[in-house]
C-alpha positions as CSV (number, residue, x, y, z in Angstrom):
1,M,-47.5,-25.7,-5.2
2,N,-46.8,-23.6,-2.1
3,I,-44.3,-20.8,-2.9
4,V,-44.3,-17.4,-1.2
5,L,-42.3,-14.3,-2.2
6,L,-42.8,-11.2,-0.1
7,H,-41.2,-7.7,-0.2
8,G,-41.8,-5.6,2.9
9,L,-40.6,-4.0,6.1
10,L,-39.9,-5.7,9.4
11,T,-42.3,-4.3,11.9
12,R,-41.0,-5.8,15.1
13,E,-37.6,-7.0,16.4
14,P,-36.9,-10.7,15.4
15,E,-37.5,-13.0,18.4
16,V,-35.3,-16.2,18.6
17,R,-36.7,-19.0,20.8
18,S,-35.6,-22.6,21.4
19,L,-38.1,-25.4,20.7
20,P,-38.4,-28.5,22.9
21,S,-36.6,-30.4,20.1
22,G,-33.6,-28.1,20.6
23,D,-34.1,-26.4,17.3
24,E,-34.3,-22.6,17.1
25,V,-36.9,-20.6,15.4
26,T,-36.9,-16.9,14.6
27,S,-40.2,-15.0,14.4
28,F,-41.0,-11.5,13.2
29,D,-43.7,-9.6,11.4
30,L,-43.4,-8.2,7.9
31,T,-45.6,-5.3,6.6
32,V,-46.3,-5.7,2.9
33,R,-47.8,-2.8,1.0
34,D,-49.2,-3.3,-2.5
35,E,-50.8,-0.5,-4.6
36,G,-54.5,-1.2,-4.9
37,Y,-54.5,-3.6,-1.9
38,E,-54.6,-3.1,1.8
39,T,-51.5,-3.1,3.9
40,E,-51.0,-6.6,5.3
41,V,-48.9,-7.7,8.3
42,V,-47.6,-11.2,7.7
43,P,-46.2,-13.3,10.6
44,I,-42.9,-15.0,9.6
45,S,-41.2,-18.0,11.2
46,W,-37.6,-19.0,10.2
47,H,-36.1,-22.3,11.4
48,A,-32.4,-22.5,11.8
49,A,-31.9,-18.9,10.7
50,P,-28.2,-17.9,10.3
51,A,-27.1,-15.7,13.3
52,N,-25.2,-13.3,11.1
53,V,-28.4,-12.5,9.2
54,I,-30.6,-12.2,12.2
55,D,-28.1,-9.7,13.7
56,K,-28.7,-7.4,10.7
57,L,-32.5,-7.5,10.9
58,E,-34.2,-4.7,12.8
59,P,-37.5,-2.9,12.7
60,G,-37.8,-0.9,9.5
61,S,-35.4,-3.1,7.5
62,E,-36.6,-3.7,4.0
63,V,-36.3,-7.4,3.1
64,I,-37.3,-10.1,0.6
65,V,-38.7,-13.3,2.1
66,T,-39.1,-16.5,0.3
67,G,-40.8,-19.6,1.7
68,R,-44.1,-21.3,2.0
69,V,-47.5,-20.8,3.7
70,R,-48.0,-23.0,6.8
71,R,-50.9,-23.4,9.2
72,R,-49.7,-24.5,12.6
73,F,-51.9,-26.0,15.3
74,F,-51.2,-25.8,19.0
75,R,-52.8,-26.1,22.4
76,A,-53.5,-23.0,24.4
77,G,-55.9,-22.4,27.3
78,G,-57.1,-26.0,27.0
79,M,-58.2,-25.5,23.4
80,T,-56.7,-26.3,20.0
81,Q,-55.9,-23.1,18.1
82,S,-54.2,-22.4,14.8
83,R,-52.1,-19.7,13.2
84,T,-51.3,-19.2,9.5
85,E,-47.8,-17.9,8.9
86,V,-45.0,-17.9,6.3
87,S,-42.3,-20.4,7.0
88,A,-39.2,-18.6,5.5
89,T,-36.6,-20.4,3.4
90,S,-34.5,-17.2,3.0
91,V,-34.6,-13.6,4.2
92,V,-32.4,-11.2,2.3
93,P,-32.0,-7.4,2.7
94,A,-33.7,-5.8,-0.3
95,R,-30.6,-3.7,-1.1
96,Q,-28.5,-6.9,-1.7
97,S,-29.5,-7.4,-5.3
98,R,-27.4,-10.5,-5.9
99,G,-28.7,-12.2,-2.8
100,V,-32.3,-11.3,-3.7
101,D,-31.8,-12.7,-7.2
102,K,-30.3,-15.9,-5.8
103,A,-33.2,-16.3,-3.3
104,I,-35.9,-15.7,-5.9
105,Q,-34.3,-18.2,-8.4
106,A,-34.0,-20.9,-5.6
107,A,-37.7,-20.4,-4.7
108,L,-38.8,-20.6,-8.4
109,A,-36.7,-23.7,-8.9
110,T,-39.0,-25.5,-6.5
111,G,-41.9,-24.9,-8.9
112,E,-40.1,-26.4,-12.0
113,G,-41.9,-25.5,-15.2
114,W,-44.9,-23.6,-13.8
115,L,-43.6,-20.2,-14.8
116,V,-44.6,-19.3,-18.4
117,G,-43.1,-16.5,-20.4
């Protein structure tokens, strides 16, 4: 099962780019801080992100991200390279409790029956 749930702060402006297929992908970094663990900067990619949500995202925004871990391979400088990132399913401002609950429930539904208690 590949389910990711992150709570953190955007550390750079979201960047929207068009792929050769015509699809759009939005990329940004999320800083996640957990007590007892180091601070981590997680690269996020979000395919077909709604423009009305992207417009509200700016550095310092506190958000909840749901999605999955993905390792992407690409050619650069004549060599094959890879990058591990989170492919977002949803990005919700942390202050929108109903939206956060809905995003978490949708993510958990993909793992039917694995959550105990």
